[in-house]
BAVEXMI-394941 format. One record per residue (C-alpha): chain; x, y, z; residue in one letter; residue number from 0. Coordinates in steps of 0.02 Angstrom, whole numbers, padded with zeros to 5 digits. Layout:
BEGIN
> mol east north up type seq
> A X Y Z a NUM;
...
This chain:
BEGIN
> mol east north up type seq
> A 00646 -01580 -02450 m 0;
> A 00494 -01472 -02436 s 1;
> A 00368 -01490 -02295 v 2;
> A 00189 -01439 -02323 t 3;
> A 00097 -01368 -02174 v 4;
> A -00089 -01379 -02168 d 5;
> A -00160 -01204 -02205 p 6;
> A -00277 -01222 -02055 k 7;
> A -00126 -01237 -01939 i 8;
> A -00044 -01085 -02018 v 9;
> A -00207 -00988 -02000 d 10;
> A -00225 -01041 -01818 a 11;
> A -00047 -00985 -01780 l 12;
> A -00076 -00819 -01867 n 13;
> A -00237 -00789 -01770 q 14;
> A -00153 -00835 -01605 a 15;
> A -00009 -00717 -01643 q 16;
> A -00128 -00577 -01689 q 17;
> A -00232 -00606 -01532 a 18;
> A -00082 -00600 -01415 t 19;
> A 00047 -00489 -01500 l 20;
> A -00053 -00353 -01585 s 21;
> A 00001 -00178 -01529 p 22;
> A -00165 -00144 -01444 q 23;
> A -00160 -00308 -01346 v 24;
> A 00020 -00276 -01293 v 25;
> A -00022 -00097 -01242 l 26;
> A -00176 -00147 -01144 t 27;
> A -00087 -00293 -01061 s 28;
> A 00061 -00183 -01014 g 29;
> A -00052 -00049 -00941 a 30;
> A -00147 -00180 -00843 g 31;
> A 00014 -00251 -00771 k 32;
> A 00075 -00077 -00726 a 33;
> A -00091 -00041 -00639 y 34;
> A -00077 -00203 -00541 q 35;
> A 00100 -00159 -00488 m 36;
> A 00045 00014 -00429 v 37;
> A -00103 -00064 -00338 a 38;
> A 00011 -00187 -00250 q 39;
> A 00134 -00049 -00203 a 40;
> A -00010 00056 -00135 s 41;
> A -00073 -00090 -00032 a 42;
> A 00101 -00118 00040 l 43;
> A 00116 00068 00080 a 44;
> A -00048 00062 00175 i 45;
> A 00005 -00097 00263 q 46;
> A 00168 -00012 00316 d 47;
> A 00068 00137 00378 a 48;
> A -00042 00021 00481 v 49;
> A 00113 -00059 00557 d 50;
> A 00182 00112 00598 s 51;
> A 00017 00164 00677 l 52;
> A 00013 00004 00780 r 53;
> A 00193 00031 00838 n 54;
> A 00161 00211 00886 a 55;
> A 00008 00155 00984 g 56;
> A 00110 00025 01076 a 57;
> A 00242 00154 01120 l 58;
> A 00109 00277 01177 a 59;
> A 00026 00142 01282 d 60;
> A 00191 00096 01365 a 61;
> A 00234 00278 01398 a 62;
> A 00060 00311 01467 s 63;
> A 00069 00161 01583 a 64;
> A 00240 00212 01649 a 65;
> A 00189 00395 01670 a 66;
> A 00026 00348 01756 l 67;
> A 00117 00231 01873 s 68;
> A 00241 00367 01918 q 69;
> A 00104 00497 01936 l 70;
> A 00010 00387 02057 m 71;
> A 00169 00348 02154 e 72;
> A 00241 00523 02164 t 73;
> A 00100 00643 02122 g 74;
> A 00223 00747 02019 e 75;
> A 00135 00848 01883 p 76;
> A 00272 00813 01755 r 77;
> A 00202 00638 01737 y 78;
> A 00031 00709 01694 a 79;
> A 00119 00807 01556 e 80;
> A 00195 00645 01492 l 81;
> A 00020 00574 01477 l 82;
> A -00024 00721 01364 k 83;
> A 00133 00690 01260 v 84;
> A 00085 00507 01239 a 85;
> A -00089 00557 01182 e 86;
> A -00012 00679 01058 q 87;
> A 00096 00537 00992 l 88;
> A -00062 00438 00959 r 89;
> A -00146 00585 00871 s 90;
> A 00008 00621 00765 d 91;
> A 00020 00437 00716 a 92;
> A -00162 00437 00660 v 93;
> A -00132 00594 00556 a 94;
> A 00021 00518 00473 v 95;
> A -00075 00358 00438 f 96;
> A -00217 00457 00360 s 97;
> A -00098 00555 00248 k 98;
> A -00009 00399 00189 r 99;
> A -00170 00306 00156 a 100;
> A -00247 00454 00064 d 101;
> A -00090 00471 -00043 a 102;
> A -00091 00286 -00089 a 103;
> A -00276 00292 -00131 i 104;
> A -00257 00450 -00236 a 105;
> A -00111 00376 -00331 l 106;
> A -00211 00221 -00373 l 107;
> A -00366 00320 -00423 k 108;
> A -00266 00433 -00538 d 109;
> A -00166 00293 -00618 f 110;
> A -00235 00240 -00787 p 111;
> A -00304 00064 -00779 a 112;
> A -00271 00029 -00962 g 113;
């Protein structure tokens, strides 16, 4: 038994296949998906860097508060030095954040969008 398919249906299927499965469409779609994945990974890397910066700030704040409390109580200069160490921790955390963010941005800029 032979089934006849309307030529318009066959043509529509062929056009749909060509529109979605042609090598150029597949290549462009794949490149676009890869770009989106890299963009998402870059955003997560920056988010992680922000979390790290926030955590370093919290540690520096706690250390500063403890050192200042001890400095006021005892007057010992070693606690003033700890305040400087806490400030250096903040500065180092900002530098690390900046490097990570710059690296993520550069990666995304240099990645072909498709």
